[in-house]
C-alpha positions in Angstrom: 0.0 0.0 0.0 2.9 2.3 0.7 4.2 1.8 -2.8 0.8 2.8 -4.2 0.8 6.0 -2.2 4.3 6.9 -3.6 3.1 6.2 -7.1 0.0 8.4 -6.6 2.2 11.3 -5.3 4.7 10.9 -8.2 1.9 10.7 -10.8 0.3 13.8 -9.4 3.5 15.8 -9.6 4.1 14.5 -13.2 0.6 15.5 -14.3 1.0 18.9 -12.7 4.3 19.5 -14.5 3.0 18.2 -17.9 -0.2 20.3 -17.7 1.6 23.4 -16.7 4.4 23.0 -19.2 2.0 22.5 -22.0 -0.2 25.4 -21.1 2.8 27.7 -20.6 4.4 26.8 -23.9 1.1 27.3 -25.8 0.6 30.7 -24.1 4.2 31.8 -24.9 3.6 31.0 -28.5 0.3 32.9 -28.6 1.3 36.1 -26.8 5.0 36.7 -27.9 5.6 39.3 -25.1 9.2 40.7 -24.9 11.4 40.3 -21.8 11.9 43.3 -19.6 15.4 44.2 -20.8 14.4 43.9 -24.4 11.2 45.8 -23.8 13.1 48.8 -22.3 15.7 48.7 -25.1 12.9 48.8 -27.7 11.2 51.8 -26.1 14.5 53.7 -25.7 14.3 53.7 -21.9 17.8 53.3 -20.6 17.5 51.4 -17.4 20.9 50.4 -16.2 20.2 48.6 -13.0 19.8 45.1 -14.4 21.8 42.3 -12.8 25.0 41.8 -14.7 26.0 38.4 -16.1 22.4 37.2 -16.7 21.7 36.3 -20.2 18.2 37.0 -21.3 16.1 35.9 -24.2 14.3 38.6 -26.2 10.8 37.0 -26.5 8.3 34.7 -24.8 8.1 36.4 -21.5 4.4 35.8 -20.8 3.7 33.7 -18.6 6.6 32.6 -16.5 7.4 28.9 -16.9 9.7 28.7 -13.9 7.1 30.2 -11.6 4.4 27.8 -13.0 6.6 24.8 -12.3 7.5 26.0 -8.8 3.9 26.7 -7.9 2.7 23.4 -9.4 5.2 21.4 -7.3 4.4 23.5 -4.2 0.7 23.0 -4.6 1.0 19.3 -5.1 3.2 19.0 -2.0 0.7 21.0 0.1 -2.1 18.7 -1.0 -0.4 15.4 -0.6 1.4 16.0 2.7 -1.2 18.2 4.4 1.2 19.5 7.0 1.2 23.2 7.7 5.0 23.4 8.3 5.7 21.8 4.9 3.0 23.9 3.3 4.5 27.2 4.4 8.0 26.3 3.2 6.8 25.0 -0.2 4.8 28.1 -0.9 7.5 30.4 0.4 10.1 28.9 -1.9 7.7 29.0 -4.9 7.2 32.7 -4.1 10.9 33.2 -4.0 11.3 31.6 -7.4 8.7 34.0 -8.8 10.4 36.9 -7.2 13.8 35.9 -8.6 12.3 35.9 -12.1 11.4 39.6 -11.7 14.7 40.4 -9.9 16.8 38.9 -12.7 14.7 40.9 -15.3 13.5 37.7 -17.0 9.8 38.5 -16.4 7.4 41.3 -15.5 5.1 41.0 -12.5 2.1 40.0 -14.6 4.1 37.1 -16.2 4.9 35.8 -12.7 1.3 36.1 -11.5 -0.1 34.2 -14.4 2.6 31.6 -14.1 1.7 31.1 -10.5 -2.0 30.8 -11.3 -1.3 28.4 -14.1 0.9 26.2 -11.8 -1.8 26.2 -9.1 -4.6 25.3 -11.4 -2.6 22.5 -13.1 -1.7 21.1 -9.7 -5.3 21.1 -8.7 -6.3 19.4 -11.9 -3.6 16.7 -11.5 -4.5 16.1 -7.9 -8.2 15.8 -8.8 -7.5 13.3 -11.5 -5.4 11.0 -9.3 -7.1 11.3 -5.9 -10.7 12.2 -6.6 -11.3 10.5 -9.9 -9.1 7.6 -8.9 -7.6 7.2 -12.4 -4.5 5.5 -11.0 -5.5 2.4 -9.1 -3.8 -0.9 -8.7 -4.9 -3.8 -10.8 -6.2 -5.6 -7.7 -8.4 -2.6 -6.7 -9.7 -2.3 -10.3 -10.7 -6.0 -10.3 -12.4 -5.7 -6.9 -14.2 -2.5 -8.1 -15.5 -4.3 -11.2 -16.7 -7.3 -9.1 -18.6 -5.1 -6.7 -20.1 -3.1 -9.6 -21.3 -6.4 -11.3 -22.6 -7.8 -8.0 -24.6 -4.7 -7.1 -26.4 -4.4 -10.5 -30.1 -5.1 -10.3 -31.2 -8.3 -12.1 -34.0 -8.2 -14.6 -37.2 -10.0 -13.6 
């Protein structure tokens, strides 16, 4: 039974990552928003306080993929472990990752906010599929479920 619980947690994390990654990549291809440094250069605004040594891309700023991944993982960990102490740390580190994306001039605030929302929604969707809809069950439980379902069907008179 312990092995099944680990598989459920792992599957929930994988689903959250896959869903958030797909949504983020589709959104990046749709919106084509410039990164902050490139945006300021295009608008002839000379902002010189960027962190040195950080290489930036020019496009695909909206939404933040790193933030989405961090919040997807943090949300899944909050749901599966259900301990306040772990929950605070997970959400705090996800918040720090989002902040670092702004600090390093990789994203604007709106990119990070939508990345966080995407990560949370995808984690909830993955958790719902694994734990509420019970898509991932052992073969023995599936066999027992089918037997109970057949046994409880009303017979025709």
